[in-house]
Structure formats: C-alpha cells, structure tokens
C-alpha positions as CSV (number, residue, x, y, z in Angstrom):
1,X,-8.5,21.0,-29.1
2,X,-10.4,18.1,-31.0
3,X,-11.9,18.3,-34.3
4,X,-15.0,18.1,-33.4
5,X,-15.1,20.7,-30.5
6,X,-14.0,20.7,-26.7
7,X,-12.6,18.0,-24.9
8,X,-15.2,17.2,-22.6
9,X,-14.3,16.4,-18.8
10,X,-13.8,13.1,-18.0
11,X,-16.0,11.9,-15.1
12,X,-13.6,9.3,-13.2
13,X,-14.8,7.5,-10.3
14,X,-11.6,6.4,-7.7
15,X,-11.7,3.8,-5.5
16,X,-10.3,3.3,-2.2
17,X,-10.6,0.6,0.2
18,X,-7.9,-0.2,2.5
19,X,-5.5,2.1,4.4
20,X,-2.6,1.8,1.7
21,X,-5.3,3.0,-0.7
22,X,-5.1,6.4,0.8
23,X,-1.4,7.2,0.8
24,X,-1.6,6.3,-3.7
25,X,-5.0,8.2,-3.6
26,X,-4.5,11.5,-2.2
27,X,-1.6,12.7,-4.6
28,X,-3.1,11.3,-7.9
29,X,-6.7,13.1,-6.9
30,X,-4.5,16.4,-6.2
31,X,-2.6,16.0,-9.5
32,X,-6.0,15.3,-11.4
33,X,-7.5,18.1,-10.0
34,X,-4.8,20.2,-11.5
35,X,-5.6,19.2,-15.1
36,X,-7.3,21.9,-17.3
37,X,-9.7,20.8,-18.4
38,X,-10.6,19.3,-15.1
39,X,-11.8,15.4,-14.6
40,X,-15.1,15.6,-12.9
41,X,-13.8,13.5,-9.9
42,X,-16.2,11.1,-7.7
43,X,-14.3,9.3,-4.6
44,X,-15.8,5.8,-3.4
45,X,-14.4,4.1,-0.4
46,X,-15.9,0.8,-0.2
47,X,-15.7,0.1,3.4
48,X,-13.1,-2.7,3.1
49,X,-11.2,-1.4,6.0
50,X,-13.9,0.6,8.3
51,X,-12.3,1.8,11.6
52,X,-14.0,5.2,11.9
53,X,-11.1,6.7,14.0
54,X,-8.3,5.2,11.3
55,X,-10.0,6.2,8.3
56,X,-10.6,9.8,9.4
57,X,-7.2,10.0,10.7
58,X,-5.5,9.1,7.6
59,X,-7.8,11.3,5.1
60,X,-6.5,14.5,7.5
61,X,-3.0,13.7,7.6
62,X,-3.4,12.9,3.9
63,X,-5.7,16.4,3.5
64,X,-8.2,14.2,1.0
65,X,-11.6,14.9,0.8
66,X,-14.2,13.1,2.3
67,X,-15.8,10.3,0.0
68,X,-18.6,11.0,-2.0
69,X,-19.8,7.7,-1.5
70,X,-18.9,4.9,1.2
71,X,-20.3,1.5,0.6
72,X,-19.8,0.0,4.6
73,X,-18.9,-3.4,3.2
74,X,-16.5,-4.3,6.1
75,X,-14.7,-7.8,7.1
76,X,-16.1,-11.5,5.4
77,X,-14.5,-14.0,4.0
78,X,-12.3,-13.0,0.5
79,X,-15.3,-14.3,-2.0
80,X,-18.2,-12.6,0.5
81,X,-16.2,-9.4,0.5
82,X,-15.8,-9.4,-3.4
83,X,-19.2,-10.2,-4.1
84,X,-20.7,-7.5,-1.8
85,X,-18.3,-4.7,-3.2
86,X,-19.3,-6.0,-6.6
87,X,-23.0,-5.5,-5.6
88,X,-23.1,-2.4,-4.1
89,X,-21.0,-0.9,-6.7
90,X,-22.9,-1.6,-9.4
91,X,-25.7,0.5,-8.0
92,X,-23.2,3.5,-7.9
93,X,-21.8,3.2,-11.2
94,X,-25.3,2.8,-12.6
95,X,-25.8,6.0,-10.6
96,X,-22.8,8.3,-11.6
97,X,-22.3,6.8,-15.6
98,X,-18.4,7.5,-15.3
99,X,-16.1,7.4,-18.1
100,X,-13.9,5.5,-16.2
101,X,-12.7,3.9,-12.9
102,X,-9.7,4.3,-11.4
103,X,-8.3,1.9,-8.7
104,X,-5.2,1.4,-6.8
105,X,-2.9,-1.6,-5.3
106,X,-4.2,-5.0,-5.1
107,X,-6.6,-5.6,-2.6
108,X,-10.7,-7.4,-2.8
109,X,-12.0,-4.2,-4.0
110,X,-9.6,-3.2,-6.6
111,X,-10.7,-6.2,-8.6
112,X,-14.3,-6.4,-7.7
113,X,-14.6,-3.1,-8.9
114,X,-12.6,-3.3,-11.6
115,X,-15.0,-6.5,-12.8
116,X,-17.9,-4.5,-12.5
117,X,-16.7,-1.4,-14.3
118,X,-15.0,-3.8,-17.1
119,X,-18.8,-5.6,-17.5
120,X,-20.7,-2.5,-17.4
121,X,-17.9,-1.4,-20.3
122,X,-16.8,0.8,-18.9
123,X,-12.5,1.8,-18.6
124,X,-10.4,0.5,-16.0
125,X,-7.2,2.1,-15.0
126,X,-5.1,0.5,-12.7
127,X,-2.4,2.2,-10.5
128,X,0.5,-0.1,-9.2
129,X,-0.1,-2.5,-12.5
130,X,2.3,-5.4,-12.6
131,X,3.7,-6.3,-9.5
132,X,3.7,-9.8,-8.8
133,X,5.2,-11.9,-6.4
134,X,4.3,-15.5,-8.6
135,X,2.8,-16.7,-5.3
136,X,-0.7,-18.0,-6.4
137,X,-1.4,-18.7,-2.1
138,X,-1.5,-14.9,-1.9
139,X,-5.4,-13.2,-2.6
140,X,-3.6,-10.1,-3.2
141,X,-1.5,-12.1,-5.9
142,X,-4.6,-13.5,-7.8
143,X,-6.4,-9.9,-7.4
144,X,-3.6,-8.3,-9.2
145,X,-3.4,-10.8,-12.5
146,X,-7.1,-10.5,-13.1
147,X,-6.8,-6.2,-12.3
148,X,-4.2,-6.2,-15.2
149,X,-6.1,-8.5,-17.5
150,X,-9.2,-6.0,-16.9
151,X,-7.6,-2.4,-17.6
152,X,-7.3,-0.4,-20.6
153,X,-4.8,1.7,-18.8
154,X,-2.0,0.1,-16.4
155,X,0.6,2.3,-14.8
156,X,3.5,0.3,-13.8
157,X,5.9,1.8,-10.2
158,X,9.1,-0.6,-11.4
159,X,10.3,-1.2,-14.7
160,X,9.6,-5.3,-13.6
161,X,6.1,-4.6,-13.4
162,X,6.4,-3.9,-17.0
163,X,8.5,-7.0,-18.0
164,X,5.8,-8.9,-16.0
165,X,2.6,-7.2,-17.8
166,X,4.4,-7.4,-21.3
167,X,5.4,-11.5,-20.7
168,X,0.9,-12.0,-19.7
169,X,0.2,-10.6,-23.2
170,X,-0.7,-7.0,-22.1
171,X,-0.5,-4.7,-25.3
172,X,2.4,-2.5,-24.6
173,X,0.3,1.3,-25.8
174,X,-1.2,0.4,-22.0
175,X,1.4,-0.3,-20.2
176,X,2.8,3.3,-18.3
177,X,5.6,3.7,-16.1
178,X,5.2,6.2,-14.3
179,X,6.7,5.6,-10.7
180,X,5.8,5.3,-7.2
181,X,2.5,7.6,-5.9
182,X,3.2,6.2,-2.4
183,X,6.6,8.2,-2.4
184,X,5.0,11.2,-4.1
185,X,2.9,11.2,-0.5
186,X,6.0,10.2,1.7
187,X,8.3,13.1,0.5
188,X,4.7,15.3,0.6
189,X,4.5,14.7,4.1
190,X,7.5,13.6,5.4
191,X,8.3,16.9,6.9
192,X,5.0,16.7,8.9
193,X,6.1,12.8,10.4
194,X,5.7,13.0,14.6
195,X,8.6,12.0,16.0
196,X,9.0,8.2,17.3
197,X,9.2,9.9,21.2
198,X,6.3,11.9,20.9
199,X,4.1,8.7,19.6
200,X,5.9,6.6,22.7
201,X,5.0,9.5,25.3
202,X,1.3,9.1,23.8
203,X,1.1,5.6,24.4
204,X,2.8,5.9,27.7
205,X,6.3,4.9,27.3
206,X,9.1,6.3,28.1
207,X,10.1,9.2,25.4
208,X,13.9,8.7,25.0
209,X,13.1,5.0,23.7
210,X,12.3,6.9,20.5
211,X,15.7,8.3,20.1
212,X,17.2,7.9,16.4
213,X,18.9,4.9,15.5
214,X,18.2,3.3,19.0
215,X,14.6,0.9,18.0
216,X,13.8,-1.4,15.5
217,X,10.2,-1.8,14.3
218,X,8.0,-4.6,13.7
219,X,4.6,-4.7,11.6
220,X,2.9,-8.0,10.9
221,X,-0.5,-9.1,9.6
222,X,-0.3,-11.0,6.5
223,X,-2.3,-14.3,6.9
224,X,0.2,-16.2,5.8
225,X,2.4,-15.1,9.0
226,X,-0.2,-14.9,11.7
227,X,-2.8,-17.1,10.7
228,X,-0.7,-20.3,11.6
229,X,0.1,-20.4,15.3
230,X,3.4,-22.7,15.0
231,X,4.5,-20.0,12.5
232,X,3.6,-17.1,14.4
233,X,4.7,-18.9,17.6
234,X,7.9,-18.7,16.3
235,X,8.0,-15.2,14.6
236,X,7.2,-13.6,17.9
237,X,9.8,-15.8,19.9
238,X,12.0,-14.4,17.1
239,X,10.9,-11.1,17.9
240,X,11.3,-11.6,21.7
241,X,15.0,-12.2,21.0
242,X,15.6,-9.1,19.1
243,X,13.7,-6.7,21.3
244,X,16.5,-8.0,24.0
245,X,19.0,-6.6,21.6
246,X,17.2,-3.6,20.5
247,X,14.1,-2.0,22.0
248,X,11.4,-3.5,19.3
249,X,8.4,-1.2,18.7
250,X,5.5,-3.5,17.2
251,X,2.6,-2.0,15.9
252,X,0.1,-4.7,16.4
253,X,-2.4,-5.0,13.9
254,X,-6.1,-5.9,14.7
255,X,-5.8,-9.2,12.8
256,X,-2.7,-10.1,14.5
257,X,-3.5,-9.3,18.0
258,X,-7.2,-11.7,17.6
259,X,-5.0,-14.6,16.1
260,X,-2.2,-14.4,19.4
261,X,-5.3,-14.2,21.5
262,X,-6.9,-17.3,19.9
263,X,-3.5,-19.0,20.1
264,X,-2.9,-18.5,23.6
265,X,0.2,-16.4,22.5
266,X,-0.2,-12.9,24.3
267,X,2.5,-13.4,26.5
268,X,4.9,-12.8,23.7
269,X,4.2,-9.5,23.7
270,X,5.3,-9.0,27.1
271,X,9.0,-10.0,26.5
272,X,11.5,-7.3,27.9
273,X,12.5,-4.8,25.5
274,X,9.3,-5.1,23.3
275,X,6.8,-2.4,23.3
276,X,3.4,-2.8,22.0
277,X,1.6,0.6,20.2
278,X,-2.0,0.2,18.8
279,X,-2.2,0.7,14.6
280,X,-1.1,4.2,13.9
281,X,-1.7,6.9,11.7
282,X,0.1,7.5,8.9
283,X,2.3,10.7,10.3
284,X,3.3,8.7,13.2
285,X,3.8,5.7,11.5
286,X,6.2,7.6,9.4
287,X,8.1,9.0,12.2
288,X,8.8,5.6,13.5
289,X,10.4,4.5,10.2
290,X,12.4,7.3,9.5
291,X,14.4,7.4,12.8
292,X,14.7,3.2,12.9
293,X,17.8,1.1,12.9
294,X,15.7,-1.3,11.0
295,X,12.4,-2.7,10.0
296,X,10.9,-5.6,10.0
297,X,7.6,-6.1,8.0
298,X,5.5,-8.2,5.9
299,X,4.0,-5.5,4.3
300,X,4.5,-4.7,1.2
301,X,4.1,-0.5,1.5
302,X,6.8,-0.6,4.3
303,X,8.8,-2.2,1.8
304,X,8.4,0.8,-0.7
305,X,8.6,3.6,2.3
306,X,11.9,1.8,3.7
307,X,13.5,2.0,0.3
308,X,12.6,5.9,0.0
309,X,13.9,6.6,3.8
310,X,17.4,4.2,3.1
311,X,16.0,2.3,6.3
312,X,16.9,-1.6,6.5
313,X,14.2,-3.4,6.1
314,X,14.1,-7.3,6.7
315,X,10.6,-9.0,4.8
316,X,9.5,-11.8,6.7
317,X,8.5,-13.8,3.5
318,X,9.9,-15.9,1.1
319,X,8.8,-13.8,-1.7
320,X,8.2,-10.1,-2.9
321,X,6.0,-8.3,-5.5
322,X,8.2,-5.5,-5.2
323,X,11.7,-6.7,-6.2
324,X,13.3,-3.5,-6.9
325,X,13.1,-2.7,-3.1
326,X,15.9,-6.0,-3.0
327,X,17.4,-5.6,-5.9
328,X,18.0,-1.4,-5.4
329,X,16.8,-0.5,-2.2
330,X,17.0,-0.9,1.3
331,X,14.9,-4.7,1.5
332,X,16.1,-7.7,2.0
333,X,14.2,-10.9,1.9
334,X,14.6,-12.7,5.7
335,X,12.0,-15.5,5.1
336,X,10.5,-16.9,8.7
337,X,13.1,-19.2,10.2
338,X,13.9,-17.6,13.1
339,X,17.5,-18.2,12.9
340,X,18.0,-16.6,9.9
341,X,16.1,-13.6,10.9
342,X,18.2,-13.1,13.7
343,X,21.2,-13.7,12.0
344,X,20.3,-11.0,9.3
345,X,19.5,-8.7,12.2
346,X,23.0,-9.1,13.7
347,X,24.4,-7.9,10.6
348,X,23.0,-5.2,10.4
349,X,23.5,-4.3,14.1
350,X,26.9,-4.6,13.3
351,X,27.5,-3.2,10.0
352,X,24.3,-1.2,9.4
353,X,22.8,-2.7,7.1
354,X,22.4,-1.7,3.1
355,X,21.3,1.6,2.5
356,X,20.4,1.3,-1.0
357,X,19.3,3.7,-4.1
358,X,16.1,5.4,-4.6
359,X,15.0,3.9,-7.7
360,X,13.9,5.5,-11.2
361,X,10.9,7.5,-11.0
362,X,10.4,7.5,-7.0
363,X,10.8,11.1,-6.9
364,X,7.6,12.5,-6.0
365,X,5.9,13.1,-9.6
366,X,4.4,9.9,-9.9
367,X,0.7,11.1,-9.8
368,X,1.5,14.1,-12.3
369,X,2.7,11.3,-14.8
370,X,-0.7,9.5,-14.3
371,X,-2.8,12.7,-14.6
372,X,-0.9,13.6,-17.8
373,X,-1.1,10.2,-19.3
374,X,-5.1,10.3,-18.2
375,X,-5.2,13.7,-20.2
376,X,-3.6,12.5,-23.3
377,X,-6.0,9.6,-22.9
378,X,-8.7,11.6,-22.9
379,X,-7.7,13.6,-26.2
380,X,-7.2,10.6,-27.6
381,X,-10.8,9.2,-27.1
382,X,-12.3,12.6,-28.0
383,X,-10.5,12.7,-31.6
384,X,-11.8,8.8,-32.1
385,X,-15.2,10.0,-31.4
386,X,-17.4,10.8,-35.0
C-alpha cells in the first residue's frame, strides 16, 4: 500500500514479432496475469514473422492469447522494416497510453518498439538483456546493444549478461538476473512434445527414422550462413556427408530454401540420409530435439533449448551471444569449416558428446521473477508520486 493510496495497476504493452519471441512472452504473460493487482496487458504483434499458419500454431501450442493489435509489417530490408514498425507502433502507443512497454529478444521490432517508447517517455522493460556476440556484423547485436541502452529494467538470462551491461555503463539497480524464460516454456511444454516419429509420418517419411538417438537435427537460417553461396554450398556439402553417417532431419527455413534455389544448390537437399522437413511448430520441434543424438544449428534459441535438454549441440558460427551454453551447457562452437564440423560430429558419434549442466535460474521460474520485479518497480513508482 502506498502512502498516497492504493497502487494503481500498470498498463503494459507487450510486444512480439517473431516466433522465438512467442516462447519468451508466453510465460511472462501468464506470470503477470497472476500478480495482484494484475496489470492491464495489451499484446502487440508487429507481424515481422507473418506466416498465418505458423503464427496460429505457435500461439495455440503455447496457450497464448490472440494479439490485441497486429501491425502487419511483414518482410523488408532492415531499415524499412524497423522504420515501418516505428511508424505503426507510435500510433498504437498514442492510443493506448501505457505505463511501460515490454520487449523480448533482439529482432528488429524489439529495437523499433523500444525507440518509439523511449522517445515518448514510456519506460522500456527488456527481457533477455545483456547478451553479446561482440560481432557488429550481426544485425541482432546492434538491436541488443541499443535496446539495452534505452531500457529502464533489464532482465538477464545468464551472469555474462550482467557483466556486459555493467561494462557498458548500465546502472546496477536497473539490472535483474532472473534466468531464462525460454526454459520456462520448454519445461512446461515438454510433456506435450510431439515425438519425431509422428512428425516424420505426417511428412510422409518412415517413422522408424525418428527413433531416439538414431538421428541428428539441423536448423540453418542466419544470413551470415545462407546468403553467401560459397559458404552455403560448403555447409550443405558437409551436412550431406554427415547424413551418410546418421540420418539428418533438416527443418528448412523459407529463407534458406530461397537461397538454395537462387544459388542452384537444391540438389544438395537430396543427399542420401538427408530428410528435409518444412518449418515445424513448437511442439514438433521440441520432440525432434529431445530425442536427437546431435543438433546442429545457427539459432540462439536452439543453443539454449539443447542445453536445457542435455543434447549435444554444434553451433555453426564463430561466436555466440549465449556463452553459458558453451561454458556450462551442451553446446560447442563449430565454426563453418566443413572438416572441423565433421570431425566434431564424428567425436560426438563415437563418444556421445558433452551433456553439460543446467545453468543457474534455468529452472522454469524466470517469468515469476520478472513479474515480481515489475511489481516491486510498480510499487516504487507509486511511492514516488506526489
């Protein structure tokens, strides 16, 4: 209770834009709704990922409410997409007049919405703050750094994030180490994961290929890997060699498929042992990963999920913004050299690969810690009112 009367509920505008955001936002919305007094929550989808079927399947799998607003931005260049999100989001904030804007992750919409809110003097709350690859060639790195500088509350998922923010001059009282909300969702949904054999059967493949520990999984979508034909050719060739040693389930991102077609590399997808699947829903992908012998990826979220599952993971990049997955988890940086990648794969196939350990606060309660911190911040703001 404030000295000046009851604490008024916050009005939070919560922003999602791309599929990884959904897994982060779902447990946060649920935890915020359990607060007393519960804040008013408005969910805004910018439409940065705009496949209607994929959106609906993810929202349904995660028990998320339908967005209150969909900006319908769609795909464009980084500058065009960021600018269009800003233009449309400004009108939303003018109409809703929220207390704060909560953003997650590091996509273009994260930065765009944070910029608009900050310029309108609305507090920005950033979940998954402080992650750094130290590679400014990654658009996501620019988004992370700038969003963190604009934020009032910064929620970190690993201790390295705290160190990064302090080094960049963020005040310690704004930083809150809460753990990983992606793992909240994973632990909640793991019992409902769809087995690999069921996913393979639905796609027309032999379900026996989905037996536990009898296959590897590949995801590949980052521009640094798929936009350069020579690099893409080398990676696909290496994956074709791996598929001859262990069936490889390749969930082909639309961007990757388009780049393969543009470079004339579609034949690489027909390598013996390579099984190409369309983009999958969350529960299908979770089922693939939990029974895999090995996962190869350039995705940040998959690095975290495999660490939580204890599945050996090779990241097809030279760096990672999630070092805890390497230092403590089951992830290893493989780079992009085919010989190195295949040697690491062979070592995992012979010796089983590292299982790692579960990092601190990757316990399924990160969203509760976020909600509790927001409630304390709300009370503190009320105490400061004249």
